[in-house]
Structures are given as C-alpha cells and as structure tokens.
N, C-alpha and C positions, 0 to 999 in steps of 0.2 A: 657880297663876296662871291666870286666865281671860283669854285674849287678847281675846275678844269684848268683855267689859266694859271692859277696859283701853282698848281703842281707842275705844270709844264715849265714855268719860270724857274722853279726850284730844282728840277731834275734834268733839264736839257743839257747842262754843261757836262755832267757826269756821263750821260749817254753819248755825247759827242766825243768825249775822250775815248770811251770804249770802242766807238765806231772807227775812229782813226787807228786805234790799235789793231782792230780786226782787219781793216783794209791794208794797213802796213804789213801785217803778218802774211796776208794773202799775196800781196804784191811781191814781198821779199821771197817767199817760197817759189812763186811761179817765175819771176824774172831772174832770180839768182840761182836758186837751188835746182830747179828743173833742168835748165841747160847744162849745169855741172853734172847732174846725174846722167843725162843722156850722153854727154861727151866722154864720161868715164864709166860707162856701163859695166865693162868687164871688171874694173877695179872695185866698183861698188858691190857687184855681185859676189866677188871673192871676199870682200870685207864682211858683208852680211852673212855669208855662209859660215863664218867663224863664230857668229853669235848663236846662242841657244834658240831653237824655234819659238819657245815661249816668249822670249824677249822681243823678237821681231813681230810676233802676233800681237803682243800687248801694245806695241807702238804703231800698229796699223800698216806694217810693211809687208805687203803681199807681193812676192817676187814675180808672180805671173802677170801682173798688170801695173807694177810700180813705174815702169819706164814708158809711160804714156801720159798724155795730159789728163785724161779721165782718171786713171789710176793714181796719179800723183795728187790730183785735186782731192780724191777720196781719202788718200793718206793724210793730207793736210786738214781734212774736215774734222778729224779727231781733235785737233787743236783749235780750229775755228769754233767748234761747238763748245769747247771748254771756256773760251773767252765769252762766247755768246751766252752760255748758261749762267756764268757769274754776273754778267751785265743784266740779264733778264730777271734773275732772282733778286739782285740788288734793287732793281726798280720796284718790283712787287713788295719787297720788304720795306723799302724806304717810304713809298706812298701810303701803304696801309698800316704802318707802325709809327708814323710821324707823331700823331697825337699822343700815343703812349709814351714815346721817348721824350716829348716836350711837356708831358703832363698837362695837356690842355684838352683832353678828350671830352671832358664834361662841358667845356665851353663850346666846342664845335657841334656836339650832338644835341645841345639844348637850344641851338638857334632855330628860327622858323624855317627849317629845311629838312625834308624827309631824309632819314638815314639811307634809304634806297637810292635817293638821288646823289648823295655824297659818294656812296660806293660806286655808282655808275660813272660819275664824273672822274673819280680817281682811276677807275679801270680804263676809261676812254683815254685819259692822259697817258697811261702806261702803254696802251696799244698804239697811240700816235707816235710815241718815242721809238718803239720797237719797229713799227712799219717804216718810219723815216730812216732809221739806221739800216734796215735791210734793203730798202730801195737803193741806197748808196752801195751796199755790199754786193747786191745782185748786179748793179750796173758795172762795178769794177770787175766782177767775175766774168761777165759777158765780154767786156773789153779785152781782158786777158785771154779769154778763150779764142776770140777772133784773131788775136795777135800771135798766139803761141801754139794753138792746136793745129795739127795737120789736116788736110782735106781727106775725106769729105766731112764738112762740118754738119753738126746736128744741133743747131741752137736751141731747139725746143727741149732737148735733153739737158743741155747746159743750164737752161733756165730752171728746169725742174730740180737739178742737183743743187743749184745755188739757193733755191727756195727751201731746201731742207733745213738750212740754218734758221730761217724765220719760223718754221713749224716747230723746230726743237726749242727755240726761245719761248714760244708761246707755252709750251709744257712747263718750262722752268719759271716763267712768269706766274703761272697758276700755282706752282709749288711755293714760290716766294710769298705770294699773296696769302695763301692758305696758312703758311707758317706765321706770317705777321699777324693775322687776325686771331689765330688760336693760341699763340704764345702769350703768356702772362706779361713777359718783358722781352724786349729785343735790345740787348745791351750794345751790340755792334752790328750794324747793317753789313759793312764790308766783310767782317769776319764770318758772319752767318752765311752770306751769299757765297763766299769763297768755299766754305765747307760744303754747301749744297752742290756747287759746281764741280769740286774735286770728287765728291761722292759719286756723281754721275760719271766722271772720267774713270774712276777706279772700277765701277761696275762695267763700263765699256771694255776696259782692259781685261777684266776677269772673263767676260763673255768671249773675247777674242782668244784667250788662252784655253779655256775649258770647252768652247764650242758647244755649250749647252743651250738648246733652244729655249727651254723654260726660263733661264736666267734673263733672256732678252726681254721678257715681258715686264721686268722691273728695271730695265736699263733705258732711261729716257733718251740718252744720246743715240740709241740705236733704232728708235721707232721710225725715223725717216733717214734712210741710208742713201748718202750721196752716190756711192758706188752703184747701187741698184738703179738709181735714177739715170746715171750715165750709161750703163751697159745694157739695162733692160727697158729703159724708158718709162719706169713706173716704180712707185714704192710698193713694198709688200703689204697687201691689204690688212692682214691680221694685226701687224704691228702698228700700222698707221691708224687703224681703228682703235687700238689700245691707247695710243697717244691722244687721240681725239676725245675718247671717253674719259680718260684720266684728267685731261685739261678741263673739260666741261664739269666733271664731278667736283674737282677741287674748287673751281670758281663758284659753283652753286653752293657748296658747303661754306665757303668764305662769305658769300653774300648773306646766307641765312644767319650765320654767326654774327656778322657785322650789324645786321639790321635788328637782331632780336636780343643780343646779349646785354646784360646789365653793364653799366659803366663802372669800371673798377674804382675802388676807393683809392684816393691819391694821398 
C-alpha cells in the first residue's frame, strides 16, 4: 500500500474544485469588477464614502490604492485567502483524520510501516496538492497582470504577491493537520475547515478595523501581505517569520503526536 498515491487519489478532486473556485473568483474580479471600478471611479468613491470607515476597512477597501491593479488585487486577496484557507485546512484535516473517521487507525498503524513514514507520505501528498493548485493560481494571476496592469510592469512583484496565497495556505495546512492529529474526533472535515477559514477571516477583519499591530501576530491571513509584496516588493519580515515558525511548530507537534500517541480505543 502506497499511502502517498492513495491520499492523492482520494483528495485531488476536492482540491481541483477549490482551485477552480479560486481561479474563477480571481478572474471574475479582475476581468469584470476592476474595469467597472475604474470606469466609475467617482461614483464608487461617493458610494464608499457613505459607508462607515470600519466597514470599508473590514472588507479591505483602501481608498488610496483601490483603483489600481495592485490595490484591487490586494483587496481581492482577503477573499482568495479565505477560499485558500478553507481548502488547505480541509486537506490537512481530511488526510490526517481519515483513519479516525473511518475507525481503521489500528489497521493502518499496525502494518509493517513506520508511523513516521505514514505521516511524511500524507504530508507530502498534501503539499503536492497545494503546490499544484497554487501553480495554476499563480499562472492565472500573472496572465491577468500582463493583460490588465498598466505599464511599467513589475512581474517579480506580481509573482511575489501571488505567492502570498501559497504561503498562507501552508500555515492553514499546518493548522488543519495539527487539529486533525490532536482532536479526539473529527466529525465533519468541511465544517471544521470552514470554521478555521472564517476564524482567520474574522481576525483579519478585526485587525483592519482596530489597526492593532499585536493582533496581527495571531492573524494567519496577514502574515504574507499581498499589498506589501506589490507596493514594497517584500513581505514584512516579522510577520513572515511568525508564519514560518508557526507552520513549522504545528507540523512538528503533529508529527510527534502522530508517531507517539496511543491508538484510541474504537
């Protein structure tokens, strides 16, 4: 039994559906909403001026850069990251809780295969799914950037901004994997993943409203800021490092738990 191939076969359809949803959202916003915003800038500014500042901040509407490709892409990133967070969390939850949900954990872990190898093959399958999904998302982002962004073009910044989704998804993959391994039961992968994704979304909205720097350290959606990548050409080191440390720490904790914990009685 090859755990890596088995998990890929079981999970690729769900990952493909989420990838199509992400690319569809990206394409719809850039090809339809962006031109409409630019053509009706005065009307949009007047409309947004009637909303409370907290409302526009919560939904990522920064008036000073909203009417540019980079600013509009950063506005959309709030929603791309929501979709990506749910997808990544669901992959981690699904792969690492499958045996618990199917009540066959004792069968898998008593086969002549080290637990460490099983964990690593599952993690590799999850990484392949996320990397493949983001390769398509990044390709679509760059194609739209070349088609809709005005000169002068800076493709290296567009590439960095598009890669923010991949890095954010890795954080949520770690969160989902950690939750799957440490939870006694995972009753619903989709429900738990949605809760994790919306939890990150709500924290992101709160940070935008309160503008409290300390809150950002517990806001996974803000560790890798697409706006900073576009306008400054780099992520903010403190938050990027926080995201990297959190991801690594959660994966190591899940690995230790998975390889050493007793098999629960069924």
